[in-house]
N, CA, C and O atoms as CSV, one atom per row, in Angstrom:
chain,resi,resn,atom,element,x,y,z
A,1,MET,N,N,-0.051,20.343,39.987
A,1,MET,CA,C,-0.237,19.991,42.056
A,1,MET,C,C,-2.033,19.500,41.690
A,1,MET,O,O,-2.946,20.216,41.278
A,2,ILE,N,N,-2.040,17.964,42.049
A,2,ILE,CA,C,-3.410,18.186,41.937
A,2,ILE,C,C,-3.817,17.785,43.524
A,2,ILE,O,O,-3.081,17.068,44.202
A,3,ALA,N,N,-5.096,18.347,44.029
A,3,ALA,CA,C,-5.556,17.979,45.102
A,3,ALA,C,C,-6.758,17.322,44.941
A,3,ALA,O,O,-7.325,17.018,43.892
A,4,ARG,N,N,-7.194,17.075,46.430
A,4,ARG,CA,C,-8.483,16.077,47.206
A,4,ARG,C,C,-8.801,16.742,48.055
A,4,ARG,O,O,-8.364,16.768,49.206
A,5,HIS,N,N,-9.700,17.431,47.519
A,5,HIS,CA,C,-10.473,17.944,49.395
A,5,HIS,C,C,-9.464,18.910,49.805
A,5,HIS,O,O,-9.154,18.948,50.996
A,6,GLY,N,N,-8.780,19.885,48.768
A,6,GLY,CA,C,-8.709,21.112,49.377
A,6,GLY,C,C,-7.153,20.796,49.799
A,6,GLY,O,O,-6.540,21.813,50.121
A,7,LYS,N,N,-6.281,19.378,49.867
A,7,LYS,CA,C,-4.968,19.118,50.474
A,7,LYS,C,C,-4.342,18.635,48.926
A,7,LYS,O,O,-5.091,18.451,47.967
A,8,PRO,N,N,-3.155,18.499,48.869
A,8,PRO,CA,C,-2.550,18.047,48.156
A,8,PRO,C,C,-2.646,16.662,47.877
A,8,PRO,O,O,-2.168,15.990,48.791
A,9,ALA,N,N,-3.194,15.859,46.731
A,9,ALA,CA,C,-2.464,14.492,46.247
A,9,ALA,C,C,-1.504,13.938,45.738
A,9,ALA,O,O,-0.840,12.991,46.160
A,10,ALA,N,N,-1.418,14.498,44.855
A,10,ALA,CA,C,-0.382,14.416,43.624
A,10,ALA,C,C,0.888,15.401,42.716
A,10,ALA,O,O,0.304,16.202,41.986
A,11,ARG,N,N,1.890,15.478,42.640
A,11,ARG,CA,C,2.205,16.764,41.916
A,11,ARG,C,C,3.240,16.000,40.365
A,11,ARG,O,O,4.165,15.189,40.311
A,12,LEU,N,N,2.581,16.666,39.466
A,12,LEU,CA,C,2.674,16.345,38.409
A,12,LEU,C,C,4.320,16.852,37.589
A,12,LEU,O,O,4.705,17.994,37.338
A,13,VAL,N,N,4.878,15.792,37.381
A,13,VAL,CA,C,6.304,15.822,37.221
A,13,VAL,C,C,6.278,15.899,35.703
A,13,VAL,O,O,5.237,15.758,35.062
A,14,PRO,N,N,7.818,16.196,34.990
A,14,PRO,CA,C,7.964,15.483,33.607
A,14,PRO,C,C,8.842,13.825,33.906
A,14,PRO,O,O,8.994,13.510,35.086
A,15,LEU,N,N,9.088,13.375,33.395
A,15,LEU,CA,C,9.471,12.242,33.190
A,15,LEU,C,C,11.164,12.386,32.351
A,15,LEU,O,O,11.577,13.060,31.407
A,16,GLN,N,N,11.752,11.433,33.223
A,16,GLN,CA,C,13.003,11.380,32.929
A,16,GLN,C,C,13.552,10.520,31.821
A,16,GLN,O,O,13.322,9.318,31.948
A,17,GLY,N,N,14.377,10.978,30.535
A,17,GLY,CA,C,14.598,10.487,29.592
A,17,GLY,C,C,13.116,8.973,28.875
A,17,GLY,O,O,13.184,7.804,28.496
A,18,ALA,N,N,11.946,10.071,29.071
A,18,ALA,CA,C,11.216,9.226,28.454
A,18,ALA,C,C,11.056,9.109,26.921
A,18,ALA,O,O,10.868,9.979,26.070
A,19,ALA,N,N,11.195,7.673,26.821
A,19,ALA,CA,C,11.394,6.902,25.653
A,19,ALA,C,C,10.647,7.557,24.103
A,19,ALA,O,O,9.600,6.993,23.785
A,20,GLY,N,N,10.987,8.343,23.453
A,20,GLY,CA,C,9.934,8.788,22.291
A,20,GLY,C,C,9.276,10.103,22.865
A,20,GLY,O,O,8.111,10.246,22.496
A,21,ALA,N,N,9.685,10.927,23.548
A,21,ALA,CA,C,9.083,11.649,24.123
A,21,ALA,C,C,9.257,13.047,22.722
A,21,ALA,O,O,10.367,13.362,22.295
A,22,GLY,N,N,8.341,13.505,22.363
A,22,GLY,CA,C,8.106,14.925,21.121
A,22,GLY,C,C,8.377,14.238,19.842
A,22,GLY,O,O,8.320,14.992,18.870
A,23,GLN,N,N,8.586,13.317,19.653
A,23,GLN,CA,C,8.533,12.503,18.354
A,23,GLN,C,C,7.042,11.248,17.976
A,23,GLN,O,O,6.962,10.102,17.534
A,24,ARG,N,N,6.330,12.024,18.333
A,24,ARG,CA,C,4.366,11.735,17.559
A,24,ARG,C,C,3.844,12.326,16.798
A,24,ARG,O,O,2.789,11.827,16.408
A,25,LEU,N,N,4.278,13.734,16.142
A,25,LEU,CA,C,3.772,14.212,14.465
A,25,LEU,C,C,4.676,13.440,13.562
A,25,LEU,O,O,5.861,13.198,13.790
A,26,GLY,N,N,4.039,13.105,12.586
A,26,GLY,CA,C,4.753,12.633,11.672
A,26,GLY,C,C,4.854,10.966,11.562
A,26,GLY,O,O,5.361,10.340,10.630
A,27,VAL,N,N,4.143,10.339,12.940
A,27,VAL,CA,C,4.634,9.231,12.769
A,27,VAL,C,C,3.736,8.195,11.790
A,27,VAL,O,O,4.039,7.002,11.782
A,28,ALA,N,N,3.002,8.519,11.247
A,28,ALA,CA,C,2.208,8.103,9.461
A,28,ALA,C,C,2.780,8.534,8.199
A,28,ALA,O,O,2.325,8.173,7.113
A,29,ARG,N,N,3.714,9.258,8.329
A,29,ARG,CA,C,4.065,9.846,7.219
A,29,ARG,C,C,4.901,9.193,6.460
A,29,ARG,O,O,6.044,8.793,6.682
A,30,GLY,N,N,4.031,9.101,5.277
A,30,GLY,CA,C,4.984,8.389,3.893
A,30,GLY,C,C,3.920,6.964,3.672
A,30,GLY,O,O,3.933,6.308,2.630
A,31,ARG,N,N,3.219,6.716,4.600
A,31,ARG,CA,C,2.522,5.620,5.045
A,31,ARG,C,C,1.124,5.373,4.015
A,31,ARG,O,O,0.707,4.315,3.543
A,32,PHE,N,N,0.680,6.528,3.895
A,32,PHE,CA,C,-1.007,6.527,3.022
A,32,PHE,C,C,-0.781,8.077,1.795
A,32,PHE,O,O,0.085,8.947,1.890
A,33,VAL,N,N,-1.844,7.968,0.770
A,33,VAL,CA,C,-1.503,9.032,0.259
A,33,VAL,C,C,-2.577,9.974,0.487
A,33,VAL,O,O,-3.589,9.397,0.088
A,34,VAL,N,N,-2.850,10.974,0.864
A,34,VAL,CA,C,-4.107,11.834,1.365
A,34,VAL,C,C,-4.772,12.465,-0.199
A,34,VAL,O,O,-3.952,13.112,-0.851
A,35,PRO,N,N,-6.172,12.316,-0.815
A,35,PRO,CA,C,-6.437,12.715,-1.796
A,35,PRO,C,C,-6.722,14.272,-2.199
A,35,PRO,O,O,-7.098,15.120,-1.389
A,36,ASP,N,N,-6.533,14.457,-3.291
A,36,ASP,CA,C,-7.037,15.817,-3.397
A,36,ASP,C,C,-8.204,16.087,-3.494
A,36,ASP,O,O,-8.676,17.223,-3.524
A,37,SER,N,N,-8.612,15.371,-3.535
A,37,SER,CA,C,-10.687,15.900,-3.314
A,37,SER,C,C,-10.912,15.270,-1.524
A,37,SER,O,O,-11.927,14.716,-1.099
A,38,ILE,N,N,-9.671,15.561,-0.756
A,38,ILE,CA,C,-10.220,14.818,0.775
A,38,ILE,C,C,-11.657,16.137,1.354
A,38,ILE,O,O,-12.479,16.175,2.270
A,39,ASP,N,N,-11.353,16.852,0.421
A,39,ASP,CA,C,-12.114,18.561,1.005
A,39,ASP,C,C,-13.845,18.250,0.463
A,39,ASP,O,O,-14.861,18.760,0.936
A,40,LEU,N,N,-13.740,17.277,-0.636
A,40,LEU,CA,C,-15.297,17.609,-1.005
A,40,LEU,C,C,-16.171,16.956,-0.827
A,40,LEU,O,O,-17.127,16.952,-1.602
A,41,SER,N,N,-16.112,16.194,0.263
A,41,SER,CA,C,-17.346,15.734,0.968
A,41,SER,C,C,-17.342,16.275,2.470
A,41,SER,O,O,-17.858,15.511,3.286
A,42,ALA,N,N,-16.828,17.496,2.959
A,42,ALA,CA,C,-16.637,18.054,4.576
A,42,ALA,C,C,-17.947,18.464,4.358
A,42,ALA,O,O,-18.539,17.564,4.953
A,43,ALA,N,N,-19.050,19.398,3.799
A,43,ALA,CA,C,-20.243,19.591,3.808
A,43,ALA,C,C,-20.693,18.107,4.424
A,43,ALA,O,O,-21.073,18.016,5.591
A,44,GLU,N,N,-20.635,17.226,3.745
A,44,GLU,CA,C,-21.520,15.672,4.137
A,44,GLU,C,C,-21.203,15.358,5.220
A,44,GLU,O,O,-22.099,14.778,5.833
A,45,ALA,N,N,-19.716,15.572,6.073
A,45,ALA,CA,C,-19.893,14.407,7.156
A,45,ALA,C,C,-19.595,15.573,8.259
A,45,ALA,O,O,-19.088,15.351,9.358
A,46,ALA,N,N,-20.007,16.886,7.767
A,46,ALA,CA,C,-19.909,17.947,9.046
A,46,ALA,C,C,-21.368,17.694,9.335
A,46,ALA,O,O,-21.718,17.542,10.505
A,47,ALA,N,N,-22.491,17.623,8.072
A,47,ALA,CA,C,-24.046,17.308,8.160
A,47,ALA,C,C,-24.023,15.979,8.847
A,47,ALA,O,O,-25.182,15.837,9.236
A,48,LEU,N,N,-23.279,14.848,9.235
A,48,LEU,CA,C,-23.911,13.196,9.592
A,48,LEU,C,C,-23.422,13.787,11.091
A,48,LEU,O,O,-24.042,13.252,12.010
A,49,PHE,N,N,-22.426,14.792,11.518
A,49,PHE,CA,C,-22.227,14.745,12.806
A,49,PHE,C,C,-23.305,16.029,13.453
A,49,PHE,O,O,-23.603,16.040,14.647
A,50,GLU,N,N,-23.668,16.768,12.762
A,50,GLU,CA,C,-24.260,18.283,13.142
A,50,GLU,C,C,-25.634,17.681,12.737
A,50,GLU,O,O,-26.478,17.937,13.595
A,51,GLY,N,N,-25.995,17.145,11.962
A,51,GLY,CA,C,-27.475,17.368,11.437
A,51,GLY,C,C,-27.558,18.401,10.159
A,51,GLY,O,O,-26.832,19.379,9.981
A,52,PRO,N,N,-28.473,18.003,9.434
A,52,PRO,CA,C,-28.758,18.875,8.261
A,52,PRO,C,C,-29.538,20.730,8.498
A,52,PRO,O,O,-30.438,21.214,9.185
A,53,PRO,N,N,-28.577,21.225,7.510
A,53,PRO,CA,C,-28.532,22.506,7.771
A,53,PRO,C,C,-30.084,22.792,8.088
A,53,PRO,O,O,-31.004,22.056,7.731
A,54,PRO,N,N,-30.268,24.415,9.081
A,54,PRO,CA,C,-31.638,24.559,9.353
A,54,PRO,C,C,-32.671,25.403,7.722
A,54,PRO,O,O,-32.134,26.132,6.888
A,55,ALA,N,N,-33.959,25.045,7.721
A,55,ALA,CA,C,-34.494,25.044,6.423
A,55,ALA,C,C,-34.260,26.574,6.535
A,55,ALA,O,O,-33.751,27.107,7.521
A,56,GLY,N,N,-34.830,27.449,5.041
A,56,GLY,CA,C,-34.945,28.938,5.143
A,56,GLY,C,C,-33.323,29.796,5.724
A,56,GLY,O,O,-33.105,30.966,6.038
A,57,GLY,N,N,-32.701,28.945,5.682
A,57,GLY,CA,C,-31.538,30.020,6.564
A,57,GLY,C,C,-30.601,30.104,5.303
A,57,GLY,O,O,-29.565,30.767,5.346
């Protein structure tokens, strides 16, 4: 239930017979190969988002 100012405004219900429902996982299976070295630069990628690690710690 979605309310606006404390009064019901909308009710969420599942779609009946929704096309493709539940079929999202694995949608790109077989379209590309993930290299074994994918995690080698994880620290570098994290630094791009989080900044460099604190000095002395």
